[in-house]
C-alpha positions, -999 to 999 in steps of 0.1 A, spaced: -714 255 -682 -701 222 -678 -667 211 -658 -648 211 -689 -658 244 -701 -647 260 -669 -617 246 -669 -605 256 -705 -623 289 -695 -595 294 -667 -566 285 -687 -577 306 -716 -579 337 -687 -542 324 -678 -530 323 -713 -547 362 -717 -531 378 -686 -493 366 -698 -500 379 -730 -512 414 -714 -485 413 -692 -457 405 -719 -472 434 -744 -468 459 -715 -435 455 -708 -426 457 -743 -443 491 -754 -422 518 -757 -421 550 -738 -442 579 -748 -420 611 -759 -414 634 -729 -425 610 -706 -401 598 -680 -390 564 -681 -398 541 -654 -368 539 -629 -362 504 -619 -364 504 -578 -339 486 -563 -342 457 -540 -328 479 -512 -350 509 -515 -381 486 -521 -408 492 -503 -419 465 -476 -460 460 -482 -472 449 -447 -478 416 -453 -452 403 -479 -415 394 -473 -390 418 -483 -370 414 -513 -339 397 -512 -307 418 -531 -288 402 -562 -257 404 -541 -275 385 -514 -273 342 -513 -311 329 -509 -311 305 -479 -318 269 -491 -338 240 -471 -315 207 -469 -325 185 -495 -338 152 -486 -317 123 -489 -328 103 -519 -339 65 -517 -314 41 -529 -330 21 -556 -312 -17 -557 -303 -18 -590 -319 -46 -609 -295 -71 -613 -287 -78 -573 -329 -88 -568 -339 -124 -580 -369 -125 -605 -399 -139 -598 -434 -140 -610 -467 -153 -605 -483 -180 -627 -521 -182 -622 -535 -218 -629 -574 -227 -620 -573 -205 -586 -601 -182 -573 -571 -154 -574 -576 -151 -540 -537 -160 -531 -523 -128 -551 -547 -106 -531 -528 -120 -506 -494 -108 -517 -512 -76 -522 -522 -73 -488 -486 -64 -475 -491 -32 -489 -460 -11 -478 -441 -45 -475 -447 -58 -512 -433 -23 -523 -406 -28 -500 -399 -63 -519 -401 -51 -552 -378 -19 -544 -352 -40 -526 -350 -78 -531 -379 -86 -563 -378 -77 -599 -415 -92 -609 -413 -102 -644 -442 -121 -649 -477 -117 -638 -505 -127 -664 -532 -111 -642 -517 -77 -644 -496 -75 -675 -504 -93 -708 -473 -110 -709 -480 -143 -729 -446 -163 -729 -431 -171 -692 -395 -160 -691 -368 -177 -673 -370 -165 -636 -355 -174 -600 -385 -178 -581 -422 -188 -595 -450 -184 -574 -478 -206 -586 -513 -210 -576 -544 -227 -590 -546 -266 -594 -540 -278 -629 -569 -292 -651 -556 -323 -667 -581 -323 -692 -566 -291 -709 -536 -295 -726 -525 -256 -729 -525 -259 -685 -502 -289 -683 -475 -279 -708 -477 -241 -688 -471 -256 -653 -442 -282 -674 -426 -248 -687 -428 -226 -654 -409 -257 -638 -382 -259 -667 -376 -220 -671 -374 -215 -625 -349 -224 -608 -369 -223 -575 -411 -234 -578 -433 -224 -553 -471 -239 -545 -487 -210 -537 -517 -219 -516 -542 -252 -511 -552 -251 -545 -517 -258 -559 -506 -275 -531 -533 -298 -524 -558 -293 -555 -582 -280 -526 -620 -278 -535 -612 -286 -575 -609 -317 -561 -646 -320 -563 -651 -311 -596 -669 -341 -615 -678 -323 -656 -708 -314 -662 -710 -275 -656 -727 -252 -679 -698 -233 -691 -667 -259 -693 -684 -294 -691 -651 -312 -703 -630 -297 -673 -638 -323 -652 -606 -333 -632 -579 -310 -612 -549 -321 -591 -523 -304 -570 -489 -292 -589 -470 -317 -571 -487 -344 -593 -473 -334 -627 -437 -315 -614 -413 -313 -589 -422 -287 -561 -396 -269 -541 -415 -251 -516 -454 -253 -503 -473 -218 -489 -504 -239 -477 -532 -220 -465 -568 -208 -484 -557 -182 -490 -520 -182 -474 -511 -153 -452 -497 -119 -464 -463 -123 -437 -460 -162 -450 -458 -151 -485 -434 -122 -477 -412 -146 -455 -407 -169 -481 -395 -140 -510 -375 -123 -480 -358 -162 -478 -357 -169 -516 -341 -137 -522 -313 -147 -487 -309 -180 -506 -299 -169 -534 -283 -134 -529 -273 -138 -491 -242 -141 -475 -236 -181 -455 -253 -171 -424 -281 -158 -444 -284 -187 -464 -282 -209 -438 -310 -190 -417 -333 -190 -448 -324 -227 -452 -337 -231 -419 -367 -212 -429 -377 -231 -457 -369 -262 -444 -403 -270 -429 -421 -256 -462 -398 -278 -484 -406 -306 -464 -440 -312 -465 -436 -302 -505 -412 -336 -507 -438 -358 -479 -448 -393 -488 -486 -394 -484 -481 -429 -478 -470 -436 -436 -486 -407 -424 -518 -396 -447 -500 -364 -452 -505 -350 -488 -543 -363 -491 -554 -328 -473 -581 -335 -457 -597 -339 -425 -590 -373 -425 -550 -366 -428 -551 -359 -391 -573 -393 -381 -547 -414 -402 -514 -392 -397 -519 -381 -362 -550 -390 -339 -542 -429 -349 -505 -420 -339 -514 -414 -306 -499 -376 -312 -527 -356 -306 -521 -331 -279 -555 -316 -283 -536 -279 -287 -566 -272 -312 -544 -257 -339 -564 -276 -368 -600 -263 -349 -585 -227 -351 -569 -231 -388 -601 -244 -407 -612 -218 -426 -650 -232 -429 -650 -243 -397 -650 -282 -400 -635 -292 -373 -647 -288 -334 -627 -302 -306 -649 -322 -285 -637 -343 -251 -599 -329 -264 -599 -347 -299 -611 -328 -329 -644 -339 -349 -638 -331 -387 -672 -330 -405 -667 -343 -440 -693 -325 -458 -681 -290 -452 -641 -299 -451 -626 -285 -487 -594 -301 -485 -575 -272 -480 -552 -290 -459 -549 -264 -435 -551 -284 -402 -529 -309 -413 -499 -285 -420 -513 -263 -388 -507 -293 -369 -475 -295 -348 -473 -333 -348 -475 -337 -383 -447 -325 -401 -427 -293 -386 -396 -301 -374 -388 -283 -343 -353 -280 -346 -362 -249 -367 -381 -235 -334 -346 -231 -317 -335 -205 -350 -367 -192 -350 -358 -159 -333 -331 -152 -351 -345 -161 -383 -375 -137 -375 -348 -107 -365 -333 -114 -401 -361 -115 -420 -373 -81 -401 -343 -65 -406 -344 -70 -441 -380 -55 -443 -369 -28 -422 -373 11 -435 
């Protein structure tokens, strides 16, 4: 007998037992037989191992019910969505890696309205924050139209990950591939639209994505103090989005950025942050200076974005403790 037949037999057996008990209860009493006397709860015998019956006039003690979690109405949340361009979906995996933190975001602060990877929604809606993953293939007019539509319908556009920020490894595409030979030019989304915030990294850390979402909520829905702290937290990420590549090399997103913008300017302090942040180990520290292997570099921009002498604003460091206290309080259970 298979598993399905066994489960079906168990349910049939339960139905037969219920019907039998109902039939016995409805049977009339035979002539001459004394009817069964109902035993009151007070005189009911107590069987060993069973709890005594409670009289009907006695109140049954009930345990205190736990308070239900208050769910924030949708009107008090910000709307956000994930727009997938030419990427590996690793950045969305980083979003999911927040685990319970992601559930807290969705319960309290964010109404997730668009995500083509998770739901079959074909039209981009109006939203407060758009997290764009992947670079844009300029040979595909549908991709170009989609990224422009995202800019029109979003208050804040966030370039999520190195592909969206700088093009990353898709910059090496030269066409001639077996599947899509006509796709040969991929650019960062900042080359086509105005981007408000960059979240660099391949892939970005889950904590950084979470903090940016909370900061965006505080910036749009918080009080004056919260807006000031959220703006201070987002200031460096907004600065790199508006960075001019000409004077410092910022924006090309490769190891050459360090050479042009930091080392050649005499700003390197041999901290090793660039080598530690490189996901492909293309940078090694030799004699206190970074040595870049261009054959291994994938142009993710992690080295330049992590360098404290590149674009980071030290004014934010003084407020960092207050900023993180605000974010931690918002994410507290």
